[in-house]
Every structure is written in structure tokens, then in C-alpha cells.
C-alpha positions in Angstrom: -48.2 -3.1 -85.8 -44.5 -3.5 -85.4 -43.5 -7.1 -84.4 -41.3 -5.4 -81.7 -43.6 -4.0 -80.2 -44.0 -6.0 -76.3 -46.0 -4.0 -74.0 -47.6 -0.5 -73.4 -48.0 0.6 -69.8 -49.2 3.7 -68.7 -48.3 5.3 -65.7 -49.8 7.6 -63.7 -48.3 10.6 -61.5 -48.5 11.1 -58.0 -52.3 11.6 -56.8 -51.7 15.0 -55.0 -50.3 16.7 -58.4 -53.1 18.8 -59.8 -52.0 19.1 -63.3 -52.8 16.0 -65.2 -49.6 14.5 -66.3 -49.3 10.5 -67.5 -46.3 8.4 -69.6 -46.9 5.7 -71.6 -44.3 3.1 -71.3 -43.5 1.1 -74.8 -41.1 -1.7 -75.0 -39.5 -3.5 -77.5 -36.8 -6.1 -77.8 -33.9 -3.3 -77.9 -35.2 -0.2 -76.4 -37.8 1.2 -73.9 -39.9 4.4 -75.4 -41.6 6.8 -72.8 -44.3 8.7 -73.9 -44.9 11.5 -71.4 -47.9 14.3 -71.0 -49.3 17.6 -69.6 -51.3 20.5 -70.4 -49.1 22.3 -72.4 -46.6 19.9 -74.1 -45.4 16.5 -73.7 -41.9 15.2 -74.4 -41.0 11.6 -76.1 -37.4 9.2 -76.1 -36.4 6.3 -76.2 -34.0 4.7 -73.4 -32.0 1.4 -74.5 -32.7 -1.5 -72.6 -29.4 -2.9 -72.1 -28.5 0.5 -70.2 -31.8 0.2 -68.3 -30.3 -3.0 -66.8 -27.0 -1.4 -65.7 -27.6 -0.9 -62.7 -30.5 -3.2 -61.7 -29.7 -4.8 -58.3 -28.0 -2.3 -56.8 -26.1 -3.5 -53.4 -27.2 -1.0 -50.7 -25.2 -0.1 -48.4 -24.4 -3.2 -45.3 -22.0 -2.5 -42.3 -22.0 -5.4 -41.6 -20.6 -6.8 -45.0 -18.3 -3.5 -45.1 -17.0 -4.8 -41.1 -16.2 -8.2 -42.8 -14.8 -7.0 -46.2 -12.0 -4.7 -43.6 -11.5 -7.7 -41.7 -10.7 -9.6 -44.1 -8.0 -7.2 -45.2 -6.9 -6.9 -42.0 -6.0 -10.7 -41.5 -4.1 -10.8 -44.7 -2.1 -7.7 -43.4 -2.0 -9.5 -39.8 -0.6 -12.3 -41.5 2.5 -10.6 -43.3 3.2 -8.6 -40.1 3.4 -12.1 -38.0 6.1 -13.5 -40.3 8.2 -10.5 -38.7 8.0 -11.9 -35.6 4.9 -9.6 -33.9 1.8 -11.3 -32.5 -1.4 -9.9 -33.5 -4.5 -10.5 -32.0 -7.9 -8.8 -33.9 -11.6 -8.5 -31.9 -13.9 -11.6 -32.2 -16.1 -10.9 -35.2 -18.9 -9.4 -33.2 -17.5 -7.0 -31.3 -16.7 -3.1 -32.5 -13.2 -4.0 -34.9 -10.2 -3.5 -33.2 -6.5 -5.3 -33.0 -3.6 -5.5 -30.7 0.2 -5.7 -31.4 2.9 -6.9 -28.9 6.1 -7.4 -30.2 9.9 -7.0 -28.9 10.7 -4.0 -30.9 8.6 -1.1 -29.9 9.4 0.8 -33.1 8.3 -2.1 -35.1 5.5 -2.3 -32.9 4.2 1.4 -34.0 5.0 1.1 -37.9 3.0 -2.5 -37.9 -0.1 -0.3 -36.2 0.0 2.3 -38.1 0.5 0.1 -41.1 -3.5 -1.4 -40.0 -4.5 1.7 -39.7 -3.8 2.1 -43.3 -5.1 -0.9 -44.1 -8.0 -1.1 -41.9 -9.2 2.7 -43.8 -8.1 1.8 -47.4 -10.0 -1.2 -47.0 -13.0 0.7 -46.4 -12.7 3.0 -49.0 -12.3 0.3 -51.3 -15.6 -0.9 -50.3 -17.0 2.2 -51.1 -15.6 3.0 -54.1 -16.7 -0.8 -55.3 -19.8 -0.2 -54.2 -21.0 3.1 -55.4 -21.0 4.5 -52.0 -19.5 8.2 -50.7 -19.1 8.9 -47.0 -21.0 12.3 -46.3 -20.0 14.9 -43.9 -22.9 17.2 -42.5 -21.9 20.0 -40.5 -22.8 19.2 -36.6 -23.7 15.5 -37.6 -22.0 11.7 -37.8 -20.6 11.6 -41.2 -23.1 8.8 -43.5 -22.8 6.6 -45.9 -24.6 7.7 -48.9 -24.6 6.2 -52.7 -22.5 7.8 -54.5 -24.4 10.3 -57.1 -21.3 12.3 -58.6 -20.3 8.5 -59.9 -23.8 8.2 -60.6 -24.5 11.0 -62.7 -20.8 10.6 -64.7 -21.7 7.1 -65.4 -25.7 8.0 -66.7 -24.6 11.4 -69.0 -24.4 9.3 -72.1 -27.7 7.5 -71.3 -29.7 10.8 -70.7 -28.4 12.0 -74.1 -32.5 11.0 -75.5 -33.7 12.8 -72.5 -31.6 16.1 -73.3 -32.3 16.1 -77.1 -36.4 15.6 -76.1 -36.0 19.4 -74.2 -33.9 21.0 -76.6 -35.9 19.6 -79.2 -39.0 21.2 -77.9 -37.7 24.3 -76.0 -34.1 25.1 -78.2 -30.9 25.0 -76.3 -30.3 28.7 -76.0 -32.5 29.9 -72.8 -31.1 27.9 -69.9 -33.6 29.1 -67.8 -36.3 28.0 -69.9 -35.1 24.4 -70.0 -34.1 24.6 -66.3 -38.0 25.8 -65.6 -39.3 23.0 -67.8 -37.2 20.1 -66.7 -37.7 20.7 -63.3 -41.3 21.3 -63.8 -41.0 17.6 -65.0 -39.4 16.1 -62.3 -41.0 17.1 -60.3 -44.2 15.8 -61.5 -43.0 12.5 -61.5 -44.2 10.8 -58.2 -42.0 11.1 -55.3 -41.0 8.2 -52.9 -39.8 9.5 -49.4 -36.3 10.0 -48.2 -35.7 9.3 -44.7 -33.2 10.8 -42.2 -30.0 10.6 -43.9 -28.7 8.9 -40.5 -30.8 6.0 -41.1 -31.6 5.3 -44.6 -27.7 5.2 -46.3 -29.6 6.4 -49.4 -31.5 2.9 -49.2 -34.2 4.5 -51.3 -31.4 5.9 -54.2 -32.7 5.1 -57.9 -30.4 5.9 -60.8 -31.5 8.2 -63.4 -32.7 5.7 -66.3 -34.2 3.4 -63.5 -35.9 6.6 -61.5 -37.6 7.2 -65.3 -38.0 3.5 -66.1 -39.7 2.9 -62.3 -41.9 6.5 -62.9 -40.9 7.3 -59.3 -38.0 8.6 -57.0 -36.4 10.5 -53.7 -35.2 13.8 -53.5 -31.7 12.4 -54.1 -32.5 10.7 -57.3 -34.3 14.1 -59.1 -31.1 15.9 -57.9 -29.2 13.9 -59.8 -31.7 13.5 -63.4 -32.7 17.1 -63.6 -28.6 18.0 -63.3 -27.5 15.0 -66.1 -30.0 15.9 -68.4 -28.9 20.0 -67.8 -25.0 18.7 -68.1 -25.8 17.5 -70.9 -27.6 20.8 -72.6 -25.1 23.1 -70.5 -21.9 21.3 -70.1 -19.9 24.7 -69.5 -22.1 25.2 -66.8 -21.2 23.9 -63.2 -23.7 22.3 -61.0 -23.3 21.5 -57.6 -25.8 19.0 -55.4 -26.6 20.5 -52.2 -27.3 18.3 -48.9 -29.5 18.7 -46.0 -30.1 15.9 -43.2 -33.0 14.9 -45.1 -33.0 16.5 -48.6 -31.7 17.4 -51.7 -31.6 20.5 -54.0 -29.7 21.3 -57.0 -27.4 24.8 -57.2 -26.6 25.8 -60.6 -25.1 28.5 -62.1 -27.7 30.6 -63.6 -27.9 34.1 -63.3 -31.1 34.5 -60.5 -33.5 37.1 -61.3 -35.3 39.7 -58.5 -36.2 37.4 -55.3 -34.5 34.4 -56.4 -32.8 32.1 -54.1 -29.1 32.0 -54.5 -25.7 30.7 -53.1 -22.0 31.5 -53.3 -19.7 28.8 -53.5 -16.1 29.5 -54.3 -17.2 33.1 -56.2 -19.7 31.6 -58.3 -23.1 32.2 -57.4 -25.8 29.1 -58.2 -29.5 29.6 -58.4 -31.4 26.9 -55.9 -33.3 24.7 -57.7 -35.5 21.9 -56.0 -37.2 19.5 -58.3 -38.2 16.8 -55.7 -42.1 17.4 -55.9 -44.6 16.4 -55.4 -45.1 20.8 -54.7 -44.0 22.8 -58.1 -41.7 25.0 -56.7 -40.2 27.2 -59.8 -36.4 27.5 -59.8 -34.8 29.7 -57.1 -37.5 29.2 -54.8 -36.7 26.9 -51.5 -39.4 25.9 -48.6 -39.0 28.2 -46.0 -37.2 25.1 -43.5 -34.5 24.6 -46.4 -34.1 28.5 -47.4 -33.3 28.5 -42.9 -30.6 25.5 -43.5 -28.9 27.7 -46.1 -28.7 30.8 -44.2 -27.4 28.9 -41.2 -24.8 27.0 -43.5 -26.8 23.5 -42.3 -25.2 21.4 -46.0 -22.8 20.8 -47.7 -22.3 20.4 -51.2 -20.5 18.4 -54.2 -19.6 19.4 -57.5 -21.7 17.2 -60.0 
């Protein structure tokens, strides 16, 4: 037996999925091997343990910490402005963040007001970027903070190459529909972790692709990013978008639709809609009635991955 072998763990799929699928996780000092099996064929790949630790302990969005970060930046900028003879007062820490400026020169007051507003917005944006957060605007709803899925996908592309290779070794790389079907089915059979209303969750259930694979569970956003990341490795010249609903996320892929498959046109390009969430095993080009109605009513937003 290999002396580097540390641990073998069997993880089983969601109990409500009829098709029997499991994964054996074999851990060594340098890598973790995941062996998936299901009724037709299975796949095996190895992930670097160093990569698996990359996003461990991921910071969750905290409105209080964001407010504190912005306040600290405003205090620093206010100190600079007060040296110019302006009097600046920030609201108490337990109240909504506001500021008042007084001075003899009205133009100077207005300039300082504009500068503090810019500082406030820049500090908030920096807090989001540094924490891998994104401010998502949904139709007819207030903007919400979610994980920056585009950034996570970009940072995970190289790490997902072993997964992409496992699929191309098994199914080739010439038939994008076959790969999309097999990949969607595989992701759907990874246990589903619920995502609450975006307004309330702030993306608290999100798992980056490799963490999802190691933990063997993920919410719809996590699974959408995993699916798109593997597909982009195999088909780098194809476009993929993540479609956001109030409480769900699916992928729009630049794959020709056939027959009555559901698609969406964005910027003159037709995209096939793919829901890789599970545990319901939806074929590519098929959404549940609820989300197809949301598509028809334009109750969604999207980002290019």
C-alpha cells in the first residue's frame, strides 16, 4: 500500500436521488483523489491539497464590518479636510452613516461633501472587492451583496483542469452537447445545499468549486460556477453567463438549442439554459416552470463568466 495514503472516505449522494452515485475521497500528503461512480460510467481526478485550502475559512459578508471599514476611511479623509478649516461631524457609530460639513466657504463645503461621498463609495467598493463580494441588482428589488462568482470562477479555472480532463478523457471534447449533458447530470447528483432568499442570505451558503467538490455539497450558485468552470476549460471560446433569480441561479451556455429546448438571447447571442442544481435531474435546455416564467417576464439579471 502507498505510504502516502492517509484516508479513504465514502460520501453518498442526496438520499432523494434515485440513481445510486457515490464518491470515494482518497487523501494523501500532496493531493486528494475523488472517485465518482454512477450506473453508466464514473470519473476520477486528483486535486492539489494546496489548492483545496485556497478558500478555506472564506469570509462571509458582514454589514457591520463593511460599515466600520467605510467609517474608518471617512475619518481619515475628514481629518485631512479639517486641516483646511472645515468642521466635519460623523453620525454616531450606532446610527446610519452620515456626515455634516460646515465652513465659511460654501464652494469648499460642497467640494468636501462630494469628496466624502466619493470616499464613502470607494471604501465600500474596496471592501467588496477585497472580500470577493459583488453588489447584485435584481429587477424590482434592492441591490444585494453576493459572492463575486465571476472572480471565483476566474481564480478556479486552472484548478479545475483535472476535472475537465477527466470528462474529456471519458467523453471526448468534440460534442459540446454531450459534455454539457454529462457534466450537468454529475453536478446535479452532488448533494444540494439550500440557498435562501438573496435578500436575507448574502450568499452565506456559497462554496467555491474545489471546496464544493471536497465537501460534496453545494447550493445553486456554487454548482453553477462549478459547471461553468469545467465547461470553460473544455470550450474556452464559448460564452457562458450566470443567470440570477431572486432565490436561484442557472447557467446560460453558448450551445445551439434543439427542438423545444429553452434558450435566451443576450446581446444578439442565443444561449441554452442549463440548471445543474439538482437533485431534480433536468436535461440541458430545461427549466422548471417557475424559472421559465421568470425568464419570460425578464425577472432576472446576468453576468458574463
